[in-house]
N, CA, C and O atoms as a GROMACS GRO file, in nm:
protein
  348
    1MET      N    1  -1.829   1.259   1.607
    1MET     CA    2  -1.867   1.354   1.506
    1MET      C    3  -1.894   1.494   1.563
    1MET      O    4  -1.858   1.595   1.503
    2ALA      N    5  -1.957   1.498   1.678
    2ALA     CA    6  -1.983   1.629   1.740
    2ALA      C    7  -1.854   1.702   1.766
    2ALA      O    8  -1.850   1.824   1.755
    3GLU      N    9  -1.749   1.630   1.801
    3GLU     CA   10  -1.620   1.692   1.828
    3GLU      C   11  -1.563   1.754   1.702
    3GLU      O   12  -1.497   1.858   1.709
    4GLU      N   13  -1.586   1.693   1.585
    4GLU     CA   14  -1.534   1.744   1.461
    4GLU      C   15  -1.602   1.875   1.424
    4GLU      O   16  -1.540   1.959   1.359
    5ASN      N   17  -1.726   1.894   1.463
    5ASN     CA   18  -1.804   2.012   1.428
    5ASN      C   19  -1.772   2.131   1.517
    5ASN      O   20  -1.803   2.245   1.482
    6GLN      N   21  -1.711   2.108   1.629
    6GLN     CA   22  -1.681   2.216   1.721
    6GLN      C   23  -1.555   2.288   1.675
    6GLN      O   24  -1.453   2.225   1.646
    7GLN      N   25  -1.563   2.420   1.670
    7GLN     CA   26  -1.444   2.498   1.637
    7GLN      C   27  -1.380   2.543   1.766
    7GLN      O   28  -1.446   2.603   1.851
    8GLN      N   29  -1.254   2.515   1.782
    8GLN     CA   30  -1.184   2.557   1.901
    8GLN      C   31  -1.076   2.657   1.865
    8GLN      O   32  -1.013   2.650   1.759
    9GLN      N   33  -1.057   2.752   1.956
    9GLN     CA   34  -0.954   2.852   1.937
    9GLN      C   35  -0.819   2.788   1.969
    9GLN      O   36  -0.807   2.717   2.069
   10PRO      N   37  -0.717   2.812   1.888
   10PRO     CA   38  -0.584   2.756   1.917
   10PRO      C   39  -0.537   2.798   2.057
   10PRO      O   40  -0.565   2.909   2.102
   11ALA      N   41  -0.467   2.709   2.123
   11ALA     CA   42  -0.423   2.733   2.261
   11ALA      C   43  -0.328   2.854   2.273
   11ALA      O   44  -0.322   2.919   2.377
   12ASP      N   45  -0.255   2.884   2.167
   12ASP     CA   46  -0.158   2.993   2.176
   12ASP      C   47  -0.219   3.129   2.144
   12ASP      O   48  -0.151   3.231   2.152
   13GLU      N   49  -0.347   3.132   2.107
   13GLU     CA   50  -0.412   3.260   2.077
   13GLU      C   51  -0.502   3.300   2.195
   13GLU      O   52  -0.590   3.222   2.235
   14PRO      N   53  -0.481   3.419   2.251
   14PRO     CA   54  -0.562   3.462   2.364
   14PRO      C   55  -0.705   3.493   2.320
   14PRO      O   56  -0.730   3.536   2.207
   15ILE      N   57  -0.797   3.471   2.410
   15ILE     CA   58  -0.937   3.505   2.386
   15ILE      C   59  -0.954   3.654   2.415
   15ILE      O   60  -0.901   3.704   2.514
   16HIS      N   61  -1.027   3.724   2.330
   16HIS     CA   62  -1.052   3.864   2.358
   16HIS      C   63  -1.196   3.899   2.318
   16HIS      O   64  -1.256   3.837   2.231
   17HIS      N   65  -1.247   4.001   2.385
   17HIS     CA   66  -1.381   4.049   2.360
   17HIS      C   67  -1.371   4.188   2.297
   17HIS      O   68  -1.283   4.267   2.333
   18GLN      N   69  -1.460   4.216   2.205
   18GLN     CA   70  -1.457   4.347   2.140
   18GLN      C   71  -1.595   4.411   2.144
   18GLN      O   72  -1.653   4.445   2.040
   19GLY      N   73  -1.648   4.426   2.266
   19GLY     CA   74  -1.777   4.491   2.281
   19GLY      C   75  -1.889   4.400   2.242
   19GLY      O   76  -1.872   4.278   2.235
   20GLY      N   77  -2.006   4.458   2.215
   20GLY     CA   78  -2.120   4.378   2.173
   20GLY      C   79  -2.174   4.291   2.284
   20GLY      O   80  -2.232   4.186   2.257
   21GLY      N   81  -2.157   4.332   2.411
   21GLY     CA   82  -2.209   4.256   2.523
   21GLY      C   83  -2.117   4.143   2.567
   21GLY      O   84  -2.150   4.070   2.660
   22GLY      N   85  -2.004   4.128   2.502
   22GLY     CA   86  -1.912   4.019   2.538
   22GLY      C   87  -1.818   4.056   2.650
   22GLY      O   88  -1.731   3.974   2.684
   23GLY      N   89  -1.829   4.172   2.710
   23GLY     CA   90  -1.742   4.214   2.816
   23GLY      C   91  -1.635   4.309   2.766
   23GLY      O   92  -1.628   4.339   2.647
   24PRO      N   93  -1.552   4.356   2.857
   24PRO     CA   94  -1.446   4.452   2.820
   24PRO      C   95  -1.339   4.385   2.736
   24PRO      O   96  -1.316   4.264   2.747
   25LYS      N   97  -1.275   4.464   2.654
   25LYS     CA   98  -1.166   4.412   2.573
   25LYS      C   99  -1.045   4.382   2.663
   25LYS      O  100  -1.012   4.462   2.751
   26THR      N  101  -0.981   4.269   2.640
   26THR     CA  102  -0.868   4.228   2.724
   26THR      C  103  -0.736   4.216   2.653
   26THR      O  104  -0.633   4.199   2.717
   27ASN      N  105  -0.738   4.224   2.519
   27ASN     CA  106  -0.610   4.225   2.445
   27ASN      C  107  -0.630   4.299   2.313
   27ASN      O  108  -0.742   4.320   2.267
   28TRP      N  109  -0.516   4.336   2.253
   28TRP     CA  110  -0.517   4.422   2.136
   28TRP      C  111  -0.419   4.371   2.030
   28TRP      O  112  -0.312   4.429   2.013
   29PRO      N  113  -0.453   4.263   1.959
   29PRO     CA  114  -0.362   4.208   1.859
   29PRO      C  115  -0.334   4.302   1.743
   29PRO      O  116  -0.230   4.291   1.677
   30GLU      N  117  -0.425   4.394   1.718
   30GLU     CA  118  -0.407   4.488   1.607
   30GLU      C  119  -0.295   4.588   1.631
   30GLU      O  120  -0.257   4.662   1.539
   31LEU      N  121  -0.240   4.592   1.754
   31LEU     CA  122  -0.136   4.690   1.786
   31LEU      C  123   0.007   4.636   1.767
   31LEU      O  124   0.103   4.711   1.782
   32VAL      N  125   0.020   4.509   1.734
   32VAL     CA  126   0.154   4.454   1.707
   32VAL      C  127   0.214   4.530   1.589
   32VAL      O  128   0.151   4.542   1.484
   33GLY      N  129   0.335   4.580   1.608
   33GLY     CA  130   0.403   4.660   1.507
   33GLY      C  131   0.386   4.810   1.527
   33GLY      O  132   0.450   4.889   1.458
   34SER      N  133   0.300   4.850   1.619
   34SER     CA  134   0.277   4.992   1.648
   34SER      C  135   0.385   5.047   1.740
   34SER      O  136   0.462   4.971   1.799
   35SER      N  137   0.389   5.179   1.751
   35SER     CA  138   0.478   5.242   1.848
   35SER      C  139   0.415   5.233   1.986
   35SER      O  140   0.295   5.207   1.999
   36VAL      N  141   0.496   5.256   2.088
   36VAL     CA  142   0.446   5.255   2.227
   36VAL      C  143   0.338   5.361   2.244
   36VAL      O  144   0.235   5.335   2.306
   37GLU      N  145   0.360   5.478   2.189
   37GLU     CA  146   0.265   5.589   2.203
   37GLU      C  147   0.132   5.556   2.139
   37GLU      O  148   0.026   5.582   2.197
   38GLU      N  149   0.136   5.498   2.019
   38GLU     CA  150   0.012   5.460   1.951
   38GLU      C  151  -0.064   5.355   2.031
   38GLU      O  152  -0.186   5.364   2.048
   39ALA      N  153   0.009   5.256   2.081
   39ALA     CA  154  -0.053   5.148   2.158
   39ALA      C  155  -0.115   5.202   2.287
   39ALA      O  156  -0.228   5.166   2.321
   40GLN      N  157  -0.044   5.287   2.357
   40GLN     CA  158  -0.097   5.341   2.480
   40GLN      C  159  -0.224   5.423   2.455
   40GLN      O  160  -0.319   5.414   2.532
   41LYS      N  161  -0.225   5.501   2.349
   41LYS     CA  162  -0.342   5.583   2.316
   41LYS      C  163  -0.463   5.493   2.291
   41LYS      O  164  -0.570   5.517   2.347
   42LYS      N  165  -0.447   5.392   2.208
   42LYS     CA  166  -0.558   5.305   2.173
   42LYS      C  167  -0.609   5.227   2.294
   42LYS      O  168  -0.730   5.218   2.316
   43ILE      N  169  -0.518   5.173   2.374
   43ILE     CA  170  -0.558   5.094   2.490
   43ILE      C  171  -0.631   5.183   2.593
   43ILE      O  172  -0.729   5.140   2.654
   44LYS      N  173  -0.583   5.306   2.611
   44LYS     CA  174  -0.652   5.400   2.704
   44LYS      C  175  -0.794   5.431   2.659
   44LYS      O  176  -0.882   5.455   2.742
   45GLU      N  177  -0.819   5.430   2.528
   45GLU     CA  178  -0.956   5.450   2.479
   45GLU      C  179  -1.048   5.337   2.525
   45GLU      O  180  -1.166   5.359   2.552
   46ASP      N  181  -0.995   5.217   2.533
   46ASP     CA  182  -1.073   5.100   2.572
   46ASP      C  183  -1.071   5.074   2.722
   46ASP      O  184  -1.163   5.010   2.775
   47MET      N  185  -0.968   5.122   2.792
   47MET     CA  186  -0.947   5.089   2.933
   47MET      C  187  -0.884   5.209   3.002
   47MET      O  188  -0.761   5.220   3.010
   48ALA      N  189  -0.966   5.297   3.051
   48ALA     CA  190  -0.920   5.427   3.102
   48ALA      C  191  -0.823   5.417   3.220
   48ALA      O  192  -0.731   5.499   3.228
   49MET      N  193  -0.840   5.324   3.309
   49MET     CA  194  -0.759   5.314   3.432
   49MET      C  195  -0.639   5.221   3.416
   49MET      O  196  -0.593   5.162   3.514
   50VAL      N  197  -0.589   5.208   3.296
   50VAL     CA  198  -0.480   5.114   3.267
   50VAL      C  199  -0.348   5.165   3.323
   50VAL      O  200  -0.324   5.286   3.331
   51GLU      N  201  -0.262   5.071   3.361
   51GLU     CA  202  -0.123   5.097   3.396
   51GLU      C  203  -0.038   5.019   3.299
   51GLU      O  204  -0.059   4.900   3.279
   52PHE      N  205   0.058   5.086   3.238
   52PHE     CA  206   0.143   5.020   3.138
   52PHE      C  207   0.277   4.979   3.200
   52PHE      O  208   0.332   5.047   3.286
   53GLN      N  209   0.326   4.865   3.151
   53GLN     CA  210   0.463   4.826   3.180
   53GLN      C  211   0.529   4.798   3.044
   53GLN      O  212   0.491   4.704   2.974
   54VAL      N  213   0.627   4.879   3.010
   54VAL     CA  214   0.698   4.862   2.883
   54VAL      C  215   0.815   4.767   2.909
   54VAL      O  216   0.900   4.791   2.995
   55VAL      N  217   0.818   4.658   2.830
   55VAL     CA  218   0.919   4.553   2.848
   55VAL      C  219   1.013   4.550   2.729
   55VAL      O  220   0.973   4.511   2.619
   56PRO      N  221   1.140   4.591   2.750
   56PRO     CA  222   1.239   4.587   2.640
   56PRO      C  223   1.267   4.441   2.599
   56PRO      O  224   1.235   4.348   2.673
   57PRO      N  225   1.327   4.423   2.480
   57PRO     CA  226   1.359   4.288   2.433
   57PRO      C  227   1.447   4.213   2.534
   57PRO      O  228   1.536   4.272   2.595
   58ASP      N  229   1.420   4.085   2.549
   58ASP     CA  230   1.501   3.994   2.630
   58ASP      C  231   1.500   4.027   2.779
   58ASP      O  232   1.592   3.989   2.851
   59HIS      N  233   1.397   4.098   2.828
   59HIS     CA  234   1.385   4.125   2.970
   59HIS      C  235   1.282   4.029   3.032
   59HIS      O  236   1.186   3.987   2.966
   60PHE      N  237   1.304   3.996   3.157
   60PHE     CA  238   1.216   3.908   3.231
   60PHE      C  239   1.107   3.990   3.300
   60PHE      O  240   1.126   4.107   3.333
   61VAL      N  241   0.991   3.925   3.320
   61VAL     CA  242   0.882   3.987   3.396
   61VAL      C  243   0.834   3.887   3.502
   61VAL      O  244   0.860   3.767   3.492
   62THR      N  245   0.765   3.940   3.602
   62THR     CA  246   0.710   3.855   3.706
   62THR      C  247   0.584   3.783   3.653
   62THR      O  248   0.526   3.823   3.552
   63MET      N  249   0.545   3.678   3.722
   63MET     CA  250   0.430   3.598   3.678
   63MET      C  251   0.298   3.644   3.744
   63MET      O  252   0.195   3.581   3.721
   64ASP      N  253   0.300   3.750   3.823
   64ASP     CA  254   0.179   3.796   3.888
   64ASP      C  255   0.080   3.853   3.787
   64ASP      O  256   0.118   3.897   3.679
   65PHE      N  257  -0.048   3.850   3.824
   65PHE     CA  258  -0.153   3.903   3.737
   65PHE      C  259  -0.213   4.027   3.802
   65PHE      O  260  -0.262   4.022   3.915
   66ILE      N  261  -0.208   4.137   3.731
   66ILE     CA  262  -0.266   4.262   3.781
   66ILE      C  263  -0.371   4.307   3.680
   66ILE      O  264  -0.340   4.332   3.563
   67GLN      N  265  -0.494   4.318   3.725
   67GLN     CA  266  -0.610   4.344   3.639
   67GLN      C  267  -0.596   4.471   3.556
   67GLN      O  268  -0.644   4.476   3.443
   68ARG      N  269  -0.533   4.573   3.611
   68ARG     CA  270  -0.522   4.703   3.542
   68ARG      C  271  -0.395   4.717   3.459
   68ARG      O  272  -0.379   4.817   3.389
   69ARG      N  273  -0.307   4.619   3.465
   69ARG     CA  274  -0.179   4.632   3.393
   69ARG      C  275  -0.187   4.574   3.253
   69ARG      O  276  -0.249   4.470   3.230
   70VAL      N  277  -0.122   4.642   3.160
   70VAL     CA  278  -0.099   4.592   3.025
   70VAL      C  279   0.049   4.603   2.999
   70VAL      O  280   0.107   4.711   3.009
   71ARG      N  281   0.109   4.492   2.965
   71ARG     CA  282   0.252   4.491   2.931
   71ARG      C  283   0.268   4.513   2.783
   71ARG      O  284   0.197   4.453   2.702
   72LEU      N  285   0.361   4.597   2.748
   72LEU     CA  286   0.393   4.626   2.608
   72LEU      C  287   0.534   4.571   2.582
   72LEU      O  288   0.633   4.632   2.621
   73TYR      N  289   0.541   4.456   2.517
   73TYR     CA  290   0.668   4.393   2.485
   73TYR      C  291   0.722   4.452   2.355
   73TYR      O  292   0.653   4.454   2.253
   74LEU      N  293   0.846   4.500   2.360
   74LEU     CA  294   0.905   4.568   2.246
   74LEU      C  295   1.002   4.477   2.171
   74LEU      O  296   1.062   4.384   2.227
   75ASP      N  297   1.015   4.507   2.042
   75ASP     CA  298   1.120   4.442   1.962
   75ASP      C  299   1.243   4.533   1.963
   75ASP      O  300   1.243   4.636   2.030
   76SER      N  301   1.346   4.495   1.891
   76SER     CA  302   1.471   4.572   1.892
   76SER      C  303   1.457   4.710   1.830
   76SER      O  304   1.542   4.797   1.853
   77SER      N  305   1.351   4.732   1.751
   77SER     CA  306   1.332   4.865   1.693
   77SER      C  307   1.236   4.952   1.775
   77SER      O  308   1.202   5.062   1.732
   78GLY      N  309   1.193   4.905   1.891
   78GLY     CA  310   1.105   4.982   1.976
   78GLY      C  311   0.958   4.972   1.944
   78GLY      O  312   0.878   5.048   1.998
   79LYS      N  313   0.920   4.880   1.858
   79LYS     CA  314   0.778   4.858   1.820
   79LYS      C  315   0.721   4.744   1.905
   79LYS      O  316   0.794   4.663   1.961
   80ILE      N  317   0.588   4.740   1.913
   80ILE     CA  318   0.521   4.636   1.990
   80ILE      C  319   0.544   4.501   1.920
   80ILE      O  320   0.515   4.485   1.801
   81ALA      N  321   0.599   4.404   1.997
   81ALA     CA  322   0.636   4.274   1.939
   81ALA      C  323   0.533   4.164   1.966
   81ALA      O  324   0.522   4.070   1.888
   82ARG      N  325   0.458   4.177   2.076
   82ARG     CA  326   0.360   4.075   2.114
   82ARG      C  327   0.226   4.141   2.143
   82ARG      O  328   0.220   4.260   2.176
   83THR      N  329   0.120   4.065   2.131
   83THR     CA  330  -0.013   4.118   2.156
   83THR      C  331  -0.024   4.174   2.298
   83THR      O  332  -0.007   4.099   2.394
   84PRO      N  333  -0.050   4.302   2.313
   84PRO     CA  334  -0.072   4.358   2.447
   84PRO      C  335  -0.200   4.298   2.508
   84PRO      O  336  -0.302   4.286   2.440
   85GLN      N  337  -0.193   4.260   2.637
   85GLN     CA  338  -0.311   4.207   2.704
   85GLN      C  339  -0.304   4.240   2.852
   85GLN      O  340  -0.197   4.268   2.906
   86ILE      N  341  -0.419   4.236   2.917
   86ILE     CA  342  -0.420   4.268   3.060
   86ILE      C  343  -0.349   4.161   3.136
   86ILE      O  344  -0.341   4.046   3.093
   87GLY      N  345  -0.297   4.198   3.249
   87GLY     CA  346  -0.232   4.101   3.336
   87GLY      C  347  -0.104   4.156   3.389
   87GLY      O  348  -0.035   4.088   3.465
   0.00000   0.00000   0.00000
C-alpha cells in the first residue's frame, strides 16, 4: 500500500529545480519550440557561465557530461526540439 501512495516521476522526464532552495535550475522544458536566441537568453539568466552547443537535426553528440554545457537540439525549422539541460 505504501508503494501505491508514493508518486514517482516518469523515467523519461528529467528532474529539475526551479529555485526555492531546491538548488540551481538544470533544465528548461518551457523552451521547447523557442528560437535558439530566446533559449540562450533565458538560460543565461539562470546560469551565467553557460556554454551552449547547438545540435542540428539528426546529428550525433558525445556522451561526456560537462557541468557548464547546455545542448540545444534543433528541429528542421531551427526551433528547440528537446528540453535543454545541463550536461
